N, C-alpha and C positions, 0 to 999 in steps of 0.2 A: 200278294207284298210283301217281303220281310220288314219288319218293326223296326227298325235303326235304331229306336230309342230303347230296346228291351236289351239292358246288360247285360241279363244273367244268359244269354245267349251261348251255348258253347263253340268255343272256336275248335274245327275240326283239324286233325294232325296228318300230317304228311298228304294233302288233298290233292296237289299234281304228280303224287308218286302213286296214289292209288286210281288216280283218273289213266295215268298211262301205263300201269302194270295190269289193268283191268281192260285196257284198249277199248275204252267205252267209246260207242258211237251213236251217230245219231238213228233213232230206229231199234236200238240193243235194247234188250229186257233183262232188268236187275233185280237182286234182292238185296236190301240194306237190313241186317239179319238184327243189327243191334241202333234204330234209327236215332236214338235219343233226341236231339234240337234239330235233326233231318239236314246237318251241315255238308255230310259225305254225298245225302241223297240230292239235295239242290244242286250241287257241282253237276252231278250225274245228268239231273233236269235239265240245267243250264248248255248242254251240250247234245240233247234233244233223246234222251234214255226214255226208258221207260222205267218206273221202279217201284217197289211193293217193298213196305217197310214195315218192320216186325220189331216189336217192344214189349218186355216184359211190363215196364211201368205203362199206368193207364194212364199217368200225367203226361207222359213222352207223346202218346199218341195224339191226344186235344191240344198239344202243346204243337207238334208238328203239321198235323192237317190246320189249323188254322194259319200256320206258316206257308205253306204249300198249297194252301188253296187254288193261288193263281193258275197250276201247272194241269189243272183240269182232269183229264181221264188218263195223263201219263202219269200221275201217281195215285196211289192206294197205299193202305195201312192195315195191318191187323193186329192185335194186342194178345198176347203171349207168348210162350218160351220156344226158342229155335231148338229146342230138343222135341219139339213139333213140329221141324221145319216143312217135310214131306207132306204134312195134312195141310198146313196152314197155307201153302205155293200153290195148293188146288185151287185158293179164292183168285188168284189172279188172273186165272185164264190166258197166261204166257205160252205162247206156241212153241217156245225156245226159253233157256235160260242162257243167258252169254254173261254172267258174272256173278259173284257173290260174295259180298263183302262183312267180315265182321272186325267191327271195333269194340273190343273187348274194357275199353276204359268206360267209365260213368260220368255222364253228365257236370257242367258246374251250376247247373241249375239244381240238380238233383243235391248238390253240396251245399249251395248259399239259399236256398229257397223250398228244397224238399218234404223240413222239419220231420225226418223220419230218421234222424242220428247217425246218419252218414258223417257228417262233420264232426270232428272234437272242439270246436271254436266255439259253438252255437249250444244253447242248453235244452234238446229236443229231445223225444220219449226217445229209448233205446229200442229201436225197431229193425233198422238196415232190410227189410225185403223190398227188393224191386216192384214186387206184388204185394201191397199191403192187405190183400183177401186171402192170401195163400201163404199156409207154411205157419213157421216158427218163429218169433219173434228172438233178435239178438239178446233180449232181457229176459225170455223165458232160458233161453240157455247159459247165460253167465249164472243165473239166480237157482239153476237146478241140476247142474252137471258138475260132479267131482271132479276135484283137482287132476285127475290123471288125465281125463277127458280133456278138459279145459287145456293142461299143458301139450297134448296130443294137438289140438287143434291149432293152439298158437304157433306150437314149433312147425306144422307140416304145412300149413296154410296160409303161415306169416312170416316164417322162417326167422321166429322172434328169437336170440339169443337169452334172452330174460324170460323165456315163456314161465318156466318152472314159480319163479319169483314171485310174477304178474298171478299168475292160477291162485298159488298162496293167499297170496292177498286178494285177491276177486273172492274166495271162499271165506277169508277173515271178515273182509268188510261187508258183506251183500248185504242185504239187498242195492244194485242198484238199476235203478230206474232213467236214468237221462244219460245223454251221450257225456256232456261237461262231468258229471261226477266219475263216469268210468275214465276218462281223459286225465282226470286231476289223480285218480289213483296211481295210473301207469304213469305219470311224469315225478310221482314221488318214489316209484321205484327205480324208475330210469332217470338220473338226472341230467336236465339240459347240457349238455357239454359246447365249448368253444369249437365251432367248427362243423357242427351236427347240422346234417342239410335239410334233416326231415323233424317233422315233429316225436317226441317220443312214443305217442299213443298209435303213430301211420302203422306201425305191422299187427298192432293188434286190432285194428279197427278192418283193415283187411281181412284178417284171418275170422274174423268176426263177419265181414259180410260175404265171403266163399264160402263159409259152412251156413249160413244161415241160407242163402241162393244154392247151394250144391251147386258152386259154378263149374269146379273141374268134370262134372259127371256129363252135364247140361253139355260142356264144350264139346268133348267126345263124340260126344253122340251128334248134335251140330252139326259137326265139320262132316263126318262121315255122311250125314244125309246129304251136307249140302254137295258133296262131290258124286254121289249117284244122281241128283238132280241137273248137274250141268249138261249143257248139249257139249259135243265133242269140239275141241276147242277154245269151250269157256273155261273163265280164268275164277280162282280161288283167291280172293286175298283176305290175310288176316294180322289185325293189328294188336301185339300183346303188350302189355307194361310191368308184369313182373314175371320173373324167370318158371313158375309153376304152369302157367298160360302158354307161354312160348315155347314150354319143352313139350307139353300137348300139341301145338300147332306143328312144331317139328318134326318129331314122332308119328304123327298122323300123316302126314306130307309123305315122310321118308318111306315109311312103311306101303304107305298105297303107289309110289312108286317103284316097287319091286315086284318082280315075276316068281320070285318065291321066298318065302318066309322060314323055310326051313332050318333048324339049327347046324352050323356048321360042319358039326360031324357027320349027318347025310348026306351022303354023295350023291342020291338020286333023289330030285323033288317028290315028297309024295302031298307035297299040300295043296298043289293047281293053284295058287294065288296066280292073279294076273294083275298086272301092273294098269291102275284107272286114271292116275294123273304122271306128268312129269314136273319136276321143278322147274322153277322159271330164276328164282333168288337160292345160290346155295349157302350166301350170307345172308341175314336179314338187314331190310334196308331201315337205316336209322333216320333221323332227324337233323338236317344242316343245322352249322352254328345259330345262324341267323335264325331260322323258325325257333329254334329255345330258347334264344333272347327274346322274342315278339311273344313265344309262348311255352313259359318254364314247365306246365305240365305236359308237353310232350317229350321232355329230357328222354323219360324212358322207353317211348317207343319202341317198336322194332315190327315191321313188316315181313311176312312172309308169301310167296306167291306162288300158285301150281298151274296147269294147266289138264283139262280134263282130254285125255286120249279120245 
């Protein structure tokens, strides 16, 4: 049973839209590639579905197993990256896959109690890895990369217009070992102005998190594997929160919905590419004004959906 006293449970975004577009039904088999606190998974389970939940964060797996234990054999979970989706899906023994969900945000719990440097409001170690046992910490990159590398990451993954100035100050003031230390420096570079809707360090922290976890490469691989796993008529749903993620989702679905990928100047197809999906959403589905008021973190969410041919 869900513990309603747990104030850190993440409120899932676009839940009714996800259920409707995945066409969830009792007895259906689904994979939640970004389990988090299990909000979307719980909604699918409540409709009688079976769910395999995947998450790179071992704390998310532990938390969701406790929260969803009452659903018995209809829920299972595995810790790992969805870049290994095909391999991990084998543990489910599902006879088919009726729907796959990617919710690419990270949970309120990771921000508020993770202690891994995701938040610029607390003085946590500057880590930012979803799986604390794998890869380079954000502090390692910030303290070792040269100014050019730092600028590239901040500009490419954070779309930060102050990237060069921030990178220059990182090199000048490092080492940085905590999230608050880094956020304070960025705040001095980007003065908070009236009407500014986000914290000055938001884009810097986004860029470092994406780089440390190699999120864009992992997403491209995961989406392609998801499409290959879906049964005919199965649905893929992707919720993204910034333009980089949304672009990858949009381009992957667009590419996989075409029968030919040859350049326009080639008059006869030589690539032999066959469409594997059809687009369900021509434009992304966005949260209602009511949802945004109730859950401000949903404001940037974009949902795209495709169906396996």
